[in-house]
Backbone and ligand atoms as CSV (ligand in chain L), in Angstrom:
chain,resi,resn,atom,element,x,y,z
A,1,UNK,N,N,60.526,1.850,39.690
A,1,UNK,CA,C,61.641,2.343,38.835
A,1,UNK,C,C,61.888,1.224,37.810
A,2,UNK,N,N,62.086,1.561,36.381
A,2,UNK,CA,C,62.377,0.571,35.493
A,2,UNK,C,C,63.588,-0.207,35.602
A,3,UNK,N,N,63.572,-1.319,35.530
A,3,UNK,CA,C,64.873,-2.183,35.528
A,3,UNK,C,C,65.950,-1.657,34.419
A,4,UNK,N,N,67.094,-1.491,35.087
A,4,UNK,CA,C,68.284,-1.275,33.966
A,4,UNK,C,C,68.758,-2.420,33.171
A,5,UNK,N,N,68.233,-3.605,33.490
A,5,UNK,CA,C,68.845,-4.813,32.941
A,5,UNK,C,C,68.308,-5.134,31.542
A,6,UNK,N,N,68.876,-5.650,30.619
A,6,UNK,CA,C,68.682,-5.954,29.462
A,6,UNK,C,C,67.968,-7.485,29.389
A,7,UNK,N,N,68.433,-8.394,30.155
A,7,UNK,CA,C,68.149,-9.665,29.978
A,7,UNK,C,C,67.516,-10.341,31.184
A,8,UNK,N,N,66.813,-9.638,32.010
A,8,UNK,CA,C,66.155,-10.158,33.201
A,8,UNK,C,C,65.157,-11.231,32.780
A,9,UNK,N,N,65.251,-12.414,33.433
A,9,UNK,CA,C,64.568,-13.544,32.950
A,9,UNK,C,C,63.080,-13.541,33.230
A,10,UNK,N,N,62.274,-13.786,32.495
A,10,UNK,CA,C,60.737,-13.671,32.764
A,10,UNK,C,C,60.035,-14.837,31.780
A,11,UNK,N,N,59.297,-15.746,32.293
A,11,UNK,CA,C,58.894,-16.873,31.300
A,11,UNK,C,C,58.255,-16.177,29.954
A,12,UNK,N,N,57.260,-15.414,30.091
A,12,UNK,CA,C,56.529,-14.986,28.981
A,12,UNK,C,C,57.222,-14.008,28.152
A,13,UNK,N,N,58.227,-13.240,28.665
A,13,UNK,CA,C,58.840,-12.279,27.736
A,13,UNK,C,C,60.265,-12.807,27.144
A,14,UNK,N,N,60.809,-13.908,27.743
A,14,UNK,CA,C,62.091,-14.336,27.245
A,14,UNK,C,C,61.797,-15.787,26.704
A,15,UNK,N,N,60.913,-16.535,27.223
A,15,UNK,CA,C,60.596,-17.905,26.577
A,15,UNK,C,C,59.578,-17.608,25.565
A,16,UNK,N,N,58.467,-16.968,25.922
A,16,UNK,CA,C,57.342,-16.804,25.057
A,16,UNK,C,C,56.145,-17.316,25.487
A,17,UNK,N,N,54.972,-16.447,25.353
A,17,UNK,CA,C,53.844,-16.937,25.969
A,17,UNK,C,C,53.154,-18.150,25.293
A,18,UNK,N,N,53.043,-17.866,24.000
A,18,UNK,CA,C,52.166,-18.746,22.955
A,18,UNK,C,C,53.003,-19.191,21.815
A,19,UNK,N,N,53.185,-20.529,21.878
A,19,UNK,CA,C,53.981,-21.132,20.884
A,19,UNK,C,C,53.272,-21.295,19.559
A,20,UNK,N,N,52.066,-21.161,19.705
A,20,UNK,CA,C,51.239,-21.235,18.265
A,20,UNK,C,C,51.295,-20.146,17.637
A,21,UNK,N,N,51.444,-18.949,18.198
A,21,UNK,CA,C,51.640,-17.624,17.605
A,21,UNK,C,C,53.039,-17.598,17.148
A,22,UNK,N,N,54.258,-18.011,18.047
A,22,UNK,CA,C,55.498,-18.004,17.801
A,22,UNK,C,C,56.050,-18.707,16.653
A,23,UNK,N,N,55.396,-19.988,16.537
A,23,UNK,CA,C,56.044,-20.973,15.561
A,23,UNK,C,C,54.590,-21.625,14.855
A,24,UNK,N,N,53.872,-20.951,14.036
A,24,UNK,CA,C,52.644,-21.640,13.424
A,24,UNK,C,C,52.806,-22.852,12.757
A,25,UNK,N,N,54.132,-22.989,12.037
A,25,UNK,CA,C,54.184,-24.061,11.115
A,25,UNK,C,C,55.263,-25.142,11.621
A,26,UNK,N,N,56.279,-24.566,12.392
A,26,UNK,CA,C,57.395,-25.439,12.970
A,26,UNK,C,C,56.920,-25.975,14.180
A,27,UNK,N,N,56.005,-25.402,15.007
A,27,UNK,CA,C,55.734,-25.956,16.397
A,27,UNK,C,C,56.607,-25.634,17.360
A,28,UNK,N,N,56.456,-26.007,18.544
A,28,UNK,CA,C,57.224,-25.853,19.667
A,28,UNK,C,C,58.632,-26.771,19.912
A,29,UNK,N,N,58.730,-27.780,19.031
A,29,UNK,CA,C,59.974,-28.562,19.264
A,29,UNK,C,C,61.089,-28.319,18.415
A,30,UNK,N,N,62.279,-28.521,18.942
A,30,UNK,CA,C,63.393,-28.603,18.123
A,30,UNK,C,C,64.231,-29.813,18.610
A,31,UNK,N,N,65.454,-30.019,17.938
A,31,UNK,CA,C,66.273,-31.204,18.152
A,31,UNK,C,C,67.163,-31.142,19.332
A,32,UNK,N,N,67.434,-32.114,20.060
A,32,UNK,CA,C,68.271,-32.135,21.079
A,32,UNK,C,C,69.720,-31.643,20.900
A,33,UNK,N,N,70.055,-31.948,19.604
A,33,UNK,CA,C,71.493,-31.435,19.321
A,33,UNK,C,C,71.539,-29.928,19.317
A,34,UNK,N,N,70.308,-29.214,19.041
A,34,UNK,CA,C,70.364,-27.695,19.052
A,34,UNK,C,C,70.570,-27.191,20.401
A,35,UNK,N,N,69.733,-27.814,21.462
A,35,UNK,CA,C,69.923,-27.577,22.695
A,35,UNK,C,C,71.097,-27.799,23.364
A,36,UNK,N,N,71.877,-28.840,22.980
A,36,UNK,CA,C,73.168,-29.122,23.398
A,36,UNK,C,C,74.095,-28.374,22.831
A,37,UNK,N,N,74.088,-27.922,21.668
A,37,UNK,CA,C,74.874,-26.997,20.790
A,37,UNK,C,C,74.977,-25.667,21.691
A,38,UNK,N,N,73.884,-25.225,21.952
A,38,UNK,CA,C,73.772,-23.876,22.670
A,38,UNK,C,C,74.363,-24.059,24.142
A,39,UNK,N,N,74.038,-25.060,24.780
A,39,UNK,CA,C,74.565,-25.239,26.222
A,39,UNK,C,C,75.955,-25.489,26.146
A,40,UNK,N,N,76.463,-26.322,25.412
A,40,UNK,CA,C,77.909,-26.505,25.537
A,40,UNK,C,C,78.805,-25.518,24.739
A,41,UNK,N,N,78.461,-24.680,23.930
A,41,UNK,CA,C,79.155,-23.566,23.506
A,41,UNK,C,C,79.332,-22.567,24.427
A,42,UNK,N,N,78.153,-22.278,25.003
A,42,UNK,CA,C,78.093,-21.299,26.133
A,42,UNK,C,C,78.998,-21.736,27.329
A,43,UNK,N,N,78.784,-22.918,27.572
A,43,UNK,CA,C,79.750,-23.505,28.818
A,43,UNK,C,C,81.187,-23.436,28.482
A,44,UNK,N,N,81.591,-23.678,27.270
A,44,UNK,CA,C,82.996,-23.640,26.887
A,44,UNK,C,C,83.533,-22.122,27.117
A,45,UNK,N,N,82.803,-21.259,26.560
A,45,UNK,CA,C,83.026,-19.844,26.697
A,45,UNK,C,C,83.123,-19.275,28.123
A,46,UNK,N,N,82.202,-19.708,28.954
A,46,UNK,CA,C,82.230,-19.407,30.352
A,46,UNK,C,C,83.457,-19.931,31.071
A,47,UNK,N,N,83.727,-21.115,30.688
A,47,UNK,CA,C,85.073,-21.670,31.258
A,47,UNK,C,C,86.104,-21.162,30.819
A,48,UNK,N,N,86.347,-20.715,29.473
A,48,UNK,CA,C,87.334,-19.942,29.105
A,48,UNK,C,C,87.672,-18.679,29.827
A,49,UNK,N,N,86.593,-17.993,29.912
A,49,UNK,CA,C,86.602,-16.641,30.522
A,49,UNK,C,C,86.678,-16.742,32.149
A,50,UNK,N,N,86.115,-17.700,32.753
A,50,UNK,CA,C,86.050,-17.581,34.137
A,50,UNK,C,C,86.583,-18.712,34.940
A,51,UNK,N,N,86.945,-19.849,34.188
A,51,UNK,CA,C,87.450,-21.037,34.745
A,51,UNK,C,C,86.370,-22.206,34.976
A,52,UNK,N,N,86.848,-23.308,35.262
A,52,UNK,CA,C,85.741,-24.392,35.281
A,52,UNK,C,C,84.889,-24.086,36.629
A,53,UNK,N,N,85.548,-23.878,37.748
A,53,UNK,CA,C,84.547,-23.850,38.965
A,53,UNK,C,C,83.556,-22.532,38.796
A,54,UNK,N,N,83.953,-21.559,38.244
A,54,UNK,CA,C,82.961,-20.569,38.249
A,54,UNK,C,C,81.971,-20.765,37.162
A,55,UNK,N,N,82.336,-21.364,35.903
A,55,UNK,CA,C,81.469,-21.823,34.902
A,55,UNK,C,C,80.388,-22.779,35.634
A,56,UNK,N,N,80.802,-23.758,36.433
A,56,UNK,CA,C,79.895,-24.505,36.940
A,56,UNK,C,C,78.934,-23.794,37.978
A,57,UNK,N,N,79.461,-22.971,38.744
A,57,UNK,CA,C,78.525,-21.856,39.651
A,57,UNK,C,C,77.642,-21.266,38.913
A,58,UNK,N,N,78.135,-20.656,37.827
A,58,UNK,CA,C,76.996,-19.792,37.070
A,58,UNK,C,C,76.012,-20.814,36.431
A,59,UNK,N,N,76.337,-21.927,35.801
A,59,UNK,CA,C,75.432,-22.965,35.339
A,59,UNK,C,C,74.363,-23.398,36.139
A,60,UNK,N,N,74.871,-23.801,37.531
A,60,UNK,CA,C,74.098,-24.243,38.678
A,60,UNK,C,C,72.950,-23.256,38.932
A,61,UNK,N,N,73.445,-21.870,39.099
A,61,UNK,CA,C,72.595,-20.859,39.466
A,61,UNK,C,C,71.527,-20.463,38.340
A,62,UNK,N,N,71.973,-20.601,37.084
A,62,UNK,CA,C,70.890,-20.501,36.117
A,62,UNK,C,C,70.081,-21.596,36.105
A,63,UNK,N,N,70.417,-22.858,36.559
A,63,UNK,CA,C,69.448,-24.029,36.796
A,63,UNK,C,C,68.436,-23.837,37.869
A,64,UNK,N,N,69.071,-22.997,38.919
A,64,UNK,CA,C,67.975,-22.809,39.996
A,64,UNK,C,C,66.930,-21.754,39.520
A,65,UNK,N,N,67.424,-20.752,38.798
A,65,UNK,CA,C,66.348,-19.905,38.275
A,65,UNK,C,C,65.222,-20.666,37.439
A,66,UNK,N,N,65.847,-21.515,36.573
A,66,UNK,CA,C,64.970,-22.274,35.641
A,66,UNK,C,C,64.057,-23.347,36.534
A,67,UNK,N,N,64.772,-23.850,37.466
A,67,UNK,CA,C,63.753,-24.813,38.297
A,67,UNK,C,C,62.799,-24.001,38.976
A,68,UNK,N,N,63.010,-22.910,39.423
A,68,UNK,CA,C,61.960,-22.154,39.983
A,68,UNK,C,C,60.995,-21.559,39.027
A,69,UNK,N,N,61.265,-21.256,37.843
A,69,UNK,CA,C,60.302,-20.821,36.757
A,69,UNK,C,C,59.576,-21.986,36.398
A,70,UNK,N,N,60.264,-23.186,36.226
A,70,UNK,CA,C,59.436,-24.372,35.920
A,70,UNK,C,C,58.536,-24.727,36.819
A,71,UNK,N,N,58.812,-24.741,38.155
A,71,UNK,CA,C,57.878,-25.036,39.307
A,71,UNK,C,C,56.635,-24.098,39.130
A,72,UNK,N,N,56.805,-22.848,38.896
A,72,UNK,CA,C,55.721,-21.807,38.736
A,72,UNK,C,C,54.790,-22.189,37.597
A,73,UNK,N,N,55.487,-22.554,36.734
A,73,UNK,CA,C,54.608,-22.900,35.265
A,73,UNK,C,C,54.055,-24.226,35.241
A,74,UNK,N,N,54.614,-25.326,35.900
A,74,UNK,CA,C,54.114,-26.678,35.585
A,74,UNK,C,C,53.792,-27.556,36.912
A,75,UNK,N,N,54.387,-27.027,38.188
A,75,UNK,CA,C,54.151,-27.785,39.257
A,75,UNK,C,C,53.534,-27.140,40.285
A,76,UNK,N,N,53.172,-25.930,40.354
A,76,UNK,CA,C,52.760,-25.345,41.486
A,76,UNK,C,C,51.512,-25.713,42.238
A,77,UNK,N,N,50.856,-26.649,41.602
A,77,UNK,CA,C,49.648,-27.393,42.214
A,77,UNK,C,C,49.868,-28.438,43.081
A,78,UNK,N,N,51.226,-28.817,43.065
A,78,UNK,CA,C,51.559,-29.771,43.842
A,78,UNK,C,C,51.316,-29.855,45.618
A,79,UNK,N,N,50.585,-30.782,46.149
A,79,UNK,CA,C,50.235,-30.599,47.433
A,79,UNK,C,C,51.088,-31.256,48.512
A,80,UNK,N,N,51.835,-32.309,47.965
A,80,UNK,CA,C,52.691,-33.130,48.860
A,80,UNK,C,C,53.869,-33.552,47.846
A,81,UNK,N,N,54.809,-34.453,48.464
A,81,UNK,CA,C,56.008,-34.908,47.715
A,81,UNK,C,C,55.440,-35.895,46.488
A,82,UNK,N,N,54.526,-36.687,46.886
A,82,UNK,CA,C,54.126,-37.597,45.900
A,82,UNK,C,C,53.458,-36.913,44.713
A,83,UNK,N,N,52.683,-35.879,44.884
A,83,UNK,CA,C,52.265,-35.259,43.728
A,83,UNK,C,C,53.061,-34.439,43.044
A,84,UNK,N,N,53.969,-33.868,43.871
A,84,UNK,CA,C,55.093,-33.263,43.225
A,84,UNK,C,C,55.886,-33.949,42.285
A,85,UNK,N,N,56.354,-35.333,42.665
A,85,UNK,CA,C,57.061,-36.196,41.784
A,85,UNK,C,C,56.280,-36.686,40.626
A,86,UNK,N,N,55.082,-36.834,41.020
A,86,UNK,CA,C,54.291,-37.240,39.596
A,86,UNK,C,C,54.317,-36.078,38.585
A,87,UNK,N,N,54.118,-34.903,39.212
A,87,UNK,CA,C,54.234,-33.843,38.077
A,87,UNK,C,C,55.375,-33.674,37.519
A,88,UNK,N,N,56.480,-33.829,38.047
A,88,UNK,CA,C,57.723,-33.693,37.548
A,88,UNK,C,C,58.052,-34.765,36.566
A,89,UNK,N,N,57.616,-35.993,37.057
A,89,UNK,CA,C,57.706,-37.179,35.943
A,89,UNK,C,C,56.747,-37.097,34.716
A,90,UNK,N,N,55.552,-36.518,34.889
A,90,UNK,CA,C,54.772,-36.210,33.754
A,90,UNK,C,C,55.228,-35.223,32.925
A,91,UNK,N,N,55.581,-34.022,33.536
A,91,UNK,CA,C,56.173,-32.806,32.754
A,91,UNK,C,C,57.484,-33.027,32.021
A,92,UNK,N,N,58.385,-33.826,32.680
A,92,UNK,CA,C,59.691,-34.158,32.160
A,92,UNK,C,C,59.550,-35.105,30.982
A,93,UNK,N,N,58.509,-36.125,31.020
A,93,UNK,CA,C,58.247,-36.852,29.874
A,93,UNK,C,C,57.671,-36.149,28.706
A,94,UNK,N,N,56.625,-35.283,29.076
A,94,UNK,CA,C,55.876,-34.633,28.080
A,94,UNK,C,C,56.868,-33.687,27.231
A,95,UNK,N,N,57.783,-32.924,28.070
A,95,UNK,CA,C,58.555,-31.859,27.353
A,95,UNK,C,C,59.995,-32.688,26.911
A,96,UNK,N,N,60.078,-34.014,27.074
A,96,UNK,CA,C,61.294,-34.642,26.612
A,96,UNK,C,C,62.600,-34.211,27.315
A,97,UNK,N,N,62.334,-33.971,28.797
A,97,UNK,CA,C,63.660,-33.599,29.438
A,97,UNK,C,C,64.354,-34.812,29.808
A,98,UNK,N,N,63.467,-35.849,30.295
A,98,UNK,CA,C,64.048,-37.202,30.756
A,98,UNK,C,C,63.276,-38.037,31.644
A,99,UNK,N,N,63.562,-39.021,31.841
A,99,UNK,CA,C,62.838,-40.191,32.583
A,99,UNK,C,C,63.138,-39.894,34.015
A,100,UNK,N,N,62.003,-39.285,34.772
A,100,UNK,CA,C,62.377,-38.940,36.120
A,100,UNK,C,C,61.927,-39.903,37.100
A,101,UNK,N,N,62.617,-40.412,38.177
A,101,UNK,CA,C,62.058,-41.227,39.239
A,101,UNK,C,C,62.777,-40.673,40.690
A,102,UNK,N,N,62.020,-40.965,41.643
A,102,UNK,CA,C,62.381,-40.818,42.856
A,102,UNK,C,C,62.981,-42.246,43.421
A,103,UNK,N,N,64.157,-42.168,43.553
A,103,UNK,CA,C,64.828,-43.673,44.155
A,103,UNK,C,C,64.647,-43.670,45.756
A,104,UNK,N,N,64.733,-42.747,46.360
A,104,UNK,CA,C,64.624,-42.866,47.984
A,104,UNK,C,C,64.158,-41.411,48.366
A,105,UNK,N,N,63.390,-41.430,49.491
A,105,UNK,CA,C,63.218,-40.079,50.072
A,105,UNK,C,C,63.097,-40.517,51.892
A,106,UNK,N,N,63.753,-39.570,52.380
A,106,UNK,CA,C,63.593,-39.666,53.928
A,106,UNK,C,C,62.296,-39.329,54.357
A,107,UNK,N,N,61.724,-40.071,55.415
A,107,UNK,CA,C,60.502,-39.747,55.755
A,107,UNK,C,C,60.084,-38.201,56.073
A,108,UNK,N,N,61.142,-37.553,56.723
A,108,UNK,CA,C,60.876,-35.966,56.872
A,108,UNK,C,C,61.265,-35.112,55.715
A,109,UNK,N,N,61.429,-35.801,54.467
A,109,UNK,CA,C,61.666,-35.012,53.236
A,109,UNK,C,C,62.818,-34.120,53.273
A,110,UNK,N,N,63.792,-34.608,54.157
A,110,UNK,CA,C,65.034,-33.795,54.183
A,110,UNK,C,C,66.183,-34.258,53.216
A,111,UNK,N,N,65.795,-35.569,52.653
A,111,UNK,CA,C,66.892,-35.916,51.790
A,111,UNK,C,C,66.139,-36.865,50.746
A,112,UNK,N,N,66.750,-36.758,49.549
A,112,UNK,CA,C,66.197,-37.513,48.242
A,112,UNK,C,C,67.442,-38.165,47.565
A,113,UNK,N,N,66.973,-39.131,46.795
A,113,UNK,CA,C,67.777,-39.568,45.721
A,113,UNK,C,C,66.840,-39.641,44.568
A,114,UNK,N,N,67.155,-38.810,43.367
A,114,UNK,CA,C,66.365,-38.994,42.182
A,114,UNK,C,C,67.367,-39.574,41.081
A,115,UNK,N,N,66.668,-40.047,40.220
A,115,UNK,CA,C,67.374,-40.447,38.945
A,115,UNK,C,C,66.588,-39.939,37.669
A,116,UNK,N,N,67.677,-39.671,36.735
A,116,UNK,CA,C,66.773,-39.072,35.394
A,116,UNK,C,C,67.629,-39.921,34.309
A,117,UNK,N,N,66.852,-40.846,33.788
A,117,UNK,CA,C,67.255,-41.664,32.554
A,117,UNK,C,C,67.080,-40.865,31.281
A,118,UNK,N,N,67.930,-40.964,30.216
A,118,UNK,CA,C,67.870,-40.404,29.084
A,118,UNK,C,C,67.997,-38.864,29.242
A,119,UNK,N,N,68.770,-38.188,30.072
A,119,UNK,CA,C,68.821,-36.895,30.507
A,119,UNK,C,C,69.154,-36.138,29.105
A,120,UNK,N,N,68.340,-35.015,29.220
A,120,UNK,CA,C,68.641,-33.896,27.971
A,120,UNK,C,C,70.115,-33.394,27.909
A,121,UNK,N,N,70.670,-33.328,28.973
A,121,UNK,CA,C,72.057,-32.733,29.025
A,121,UNK,C,C,73.190,-33.698,28.570
A,122,UNK,N,N,73.102,-34.886,29.030
A,122,UNK,CA,C,74.258,-35.722,29.005
A,122,UNK,C,C,74.040,-37.056,28.256
A,123,UNK,N,N,72.922,-37.584,28.234
A,123,UNK,CA,C,72.738,-39.070,27.691
A,123,UNK,C,C,73.376,-39.432,26.439
A,124,UNK,N,N,74.276,-40.223,26.374
A,124,UNK,CA,C,74.914,-40.672,25.325
A,124,UNK,C,C,76.346,-40.037,25.002
A,125,UNK,N,N,76.732,-39.152,25.677
A,125,UNK,CA,C,78.112,-38.485,25.695
A,125,UNK,C,C,79.091,-39.595,25.982
A,126,UNK,N,N,80.298,-39.385,25.657
A,126,UNK,CA,C,81.339,-40.163,25.880
A,126,UNK,C,C,81.734,-40.197,27.482
A,127,UNK,N,N,82.339,-41.190,27.970
A,127,UNK,CA,C,82.577,-41.364,29.374
A,127,UNK,C,C,83.790,-40.379,29.725
A,128,UNK,N,N,83.657,-39.728,30.943
A,128,UNK,CA,C,84.711,-38.877,31.588
A,128,UNK,C,C,84.746,-39.228,32.908
A,129,UNK,N,N,85.683,-38.585,33.544
A,129,UNK,CA,C,85.823,-38.875,35.015
A,129,UNK,C,C,84.847,-38.110,35.813
A,130,UNK,N,N,84.211,-37.218,35.143
A,130,UNK,CA,C,83.410,-36.287,35.922
A,130,UNK,C,C,81.933,-36.213,35.467
A,131,UNK,N,N,81.061,-36.110,36.540
A,131,UNK,CA,C,79.596,-35.828,36.114
A,131,UNK,C,C,79.600,-34.399,35.613
A,132,UNK,N,N,78.500,-34.231,34.762
A,132,UNK,CA,C,78.311,-32.925,33.936
A,132,UNK,C,C,77.094,-32.172,34.125
A,133,UNK,N,N,76.144,-32.718,34.930
A,133,UNK,CA,C,74.852,-32.208,34.967
A,133,UNK,C,C,74.661,-31.128,35.985
A,134,UNK,N,N,75.487,-30.286,35.966
A,134,UNK,CA,C,75.453,-29.117,37.017
A,134,UNK,C,C,74.188,-28.241,36.839
A,135,UNK,N,N,73.880,-28.057,35.625
A,135,UNK,CA,C,72.397,-27.149,35.356
A,135,UNK,C,C,71.246,-28.089,35.969
A,136,UNK,N,N,71.437,-29.339,35.808
A,136,UNK,CA,C,70.345,-29.996,36.457
A,136,UNK,C,C,70.364,-30.039,37.998
A,137,UNK,N,N,71.457,-30.075,38.619
A,137,UNK,CA,C,71.464,-29.818,39.877
A,137,UNK,C,C,70.836,-28.700,40.501
A,138,UNK,N,N,71.160,-27.595,39.635
A,138,UNK,CA,C,70.560,-26.349,40.148
A,138,UNK,C,C,69.043,-26.415,39.956
A,139,UNK,N,N,68.624,-26.913,38.856
A,139,UNK,CA,C,67.126,-27.043,38.200
A,139,UNK,C,C,66.510,-27.904,39.458
A,140,UNK,N,N,66.968,-28.813,39.796
A,140,UNK,CA,C,66.161,-29.617,41.020
A,140,UNK,C,C,66.213,-28.947,42.243
A,141,UNK,N,N,67.165,-28.357,42.626
A,141,UNK,CA,C,67.367,-27.341,43.642
A,141,UNK,C,C,66.231,-26.367,43.652
A,142,UNK,N,N,66.165,-25.806,42.451
A,142,UNK,CA,C,65.170,-24.784,42.346
A,142,UNK,C,C,63.730,-25.135,42.534
A,143,UNK,N,N,63.361,-26.344,42.080
A,143,UNK,CA,C,62.110,-26.911,42.266
A,143,UNK,C,C,61.921,-27.309,43.629
A,144,UNK,N,N,62.831,-27.917,44.335
A,144,UNK,CA,C,62.562,-28.421,45.819
A,144,UNK,C,C,62.543,-27.147,46.647
A,145,UNK,N,N,63.291,-25.988,46.354
A,145,UNK,CA,C,63.113,-24.836,47.247
A,145,UNK,C,C,61.885,-24.112,46.968
A,146,UNK,N,N,61.382,-24.109,45.737
A,146,UNK,CA,C,60.267,-23.472,45.573
A,146,UNK,C,C,59.020,-24.370,46.283
A,147,UNK,N,N,59.096,-25.605,46.140
A,147,UNK,CA,C,57.972,-26.386,46.738
A,147,UNK,C,C,57.941,-26.236,48.185
A,148,UNK,N,N,59.283,-26.257,48.801
A,148,UNK,CA,C,59.216,-26.583,50.351
A,148,UNK,C,C,59.470,-25.242,51.062
A,149,UNK,N,N,60.000,-24.194,50.272
A,149,UNK,CA,C,60.496,-23.075,51.132
A,149,UNK,C,C,61.835,-23.274,51.851
A,150,UNK,N,N,62.392,-24.369,51.847
A,150,UNK,CA,C,63.679,-24.525,52.439
A,150,UNK,C,C,64.882,-24.576,51.397
A,151,UNK,N,N,66.107,-24.504,51.951
A,151,UNK,CA,C,67.037,-24.296,51.104
A,151,UNK,C,C,67.759,-25.810,50.888
A,152,UNK,N,N,68.110,-26.360,49.655
A,152,UNK,CA,C,68.531,-27.556,49.306
A,152,UNK,C,C,70.006,-27.556,48.647
A,153,UNK,N,N,70.777,-28.601,48.825
A,153,UNK,CA,C,71.941,-28.832,48.274
A,153,UNK,C,C,71.869,-29.906,47.354
A,154,UNK,N,N,71.969,-29.811,46.039
A,154,UNK,CA,C,71.929,-31.055,45.187
A,154,UNK,C,C,73.013,-31.379,44.335
A,155,UNK,N,N,73.419,-32.540,44.512
A,155,UNK,CA,C,74.729,-32.969,43.820
A,155,UNK,C,C,74.353,-34.247,42.994
A,156,UNK,N,N,75.085,-34.212,41.820
A,156,UNK,CA,C,74.920,-35.437,41.104
A,156,UNK,C,C,76.042,-36.259,41.381
A,157,UNK,N,N,75.495,-37.642,41.675
A,157,UNK,CA,C,76.458,-38.553,42.241
A,157,UNK,C,C,76.843,-39.695,41.111
A,158,UNK,N,N,75.860,-39.963,40.220
A,158,UNK,CA,C,76.275,-40.753,38.928
A,158,UNK,C,C,75.798,-39.999,37.833
A,159,UNK,N,N,76.533,-40.290,36.515
A,159,UNK,CA,C,76.128,-39.604,35.453
A,159,UNK,C,C,76.346,-40.576,34.330
A,160,UNK,N,N,75.553,-40.545,33.317
A,160,UNK,CA,C,75.847,-41.288,31.975
A,160,UNK,C,C,77.351,-41.117,31.668
A,161,UNK,N,N,77.862,-40.013,31.965
A,161,UNK,CA,C,79.248,-39.635,31.639
A,161,UNK,C,C,80.337,-40.378,32.436
A,162,UNK,N,N,79.817,-40.860,33.730
A,162,UNK,CA,C,80.715,-41.625,34.438
A,162,UNK,C,C,80.521,-43.125,34.252
A,163,UNK,N,N,79.684,-43.429,33.285
A,163,UNK,CA,C,79.532,-44.996,33.080
A,163,UNK,C,C,78.197,-45.570,33.579
A,164,UNK,N,N,77.623,-44.695,34.454
A,164,UNK,CA,C,76.295,-45.279,35.067
A,164,UNK,C,C,75.129,-45.467,34.129
A,165,UNK,N,N,75.141,-44.551,32.922
A,165,UNK,CA,C,74.056,-44.630,31.973
A,165,UNK,C,C,72.586,-44.153,32.737
A,166,UNK,N,N,72.790,-43.619,33.964
A,166,UNK,CA,C,71.715,-42.846,34.498
A,166,UNK,C,C,72.246,-41.793,35.038
A,167,UNK,N,N,71.562,-40.720,35.450
A,167,UNK,CA,C,71.977,-39.602,36.257
A,167,UNK,C,C,71.318,-39.678,37.598
A,168,UNK,N,N,72.212,-39.622,38.593
A,168,UNK,CA,C,71.618,-39.714,40.015
A,168,UNK,C,C,71.959,-38.587,40.791
A,169,UNK,N,N,70.837,-37.988,41.532
A,169,UNK,CA,C,71.014,-36.860,42.020
A,169,UNK,C,C,70.564,-37.056,43.584
A,170,UNK,N,N,71.718,-36.473,44.451
A,170,UNK,CA,C,71.385,-36.400,45.971
A,170,UNK,C,C,71.067,-35.113,46.337
A,171,UNK,N,N,69.839,-34.999,46.978
A,171,UNK,CA,C,69.337,-33.695,47.400
A,171,UNK,C,C,69.182,-33.788,48.917
A,172,UNK,N,N,69.814,-32.640,49.698
A,172,UNK,CA,C,69.777,-32.516,51.130
A,172,UNK,C,C,69.195,-31.225,51.599
A,173,UNK,N,N,68.505,-31.245,52.586
A,173,UNK,CA,C,68.248,-29.798,53.125
A,173,UNK,C,C,69.552,-29.364,53.709
A,174,UNK,N,N,69.722,-27.912,53.512
A,174,UNK,CA,C,70.839,-27.279,54.106
A,174,UNK,C,C,70.513,-26.673,55.407
L,1,ZN,ZN,ZN,74.466,-36.544,33.940
């Protein structure tokens, strides 16, 4: 049966399969301001309609979907945690997402601390009392779940916006 939905996500059909065809002269890059303009206007509207908590929930859920799709596209060859983190580091660098590091990992891979410097979402924004990288929490969750087949809970514990100048994420198996 054909889907009734108009906007179901699919990499090739919504992101695009071939950027050489899509943008032969401008190429695949845009400015970070454009990405943030889109993200933070959408977030503002979601918050106005649904409140802060639901806006965060929706953003995190979209992040999970993105992390899963990103895993399929760029990380699926990873055999173990070391090769996964190398692939994340390389692809985050190549695509200008941020500078990714594994700060600590439990031996049984049930708990991790990751850091992202120069994060796409928040780097350089004014200090606030709160972390803001909810989409990234979901993104990392999606990557870890795709890789391990286990459920993960990911929370940002430090953010550029809380004065840390790096984003730090704690991931735990649920
Ligand atoms: Zn952050």
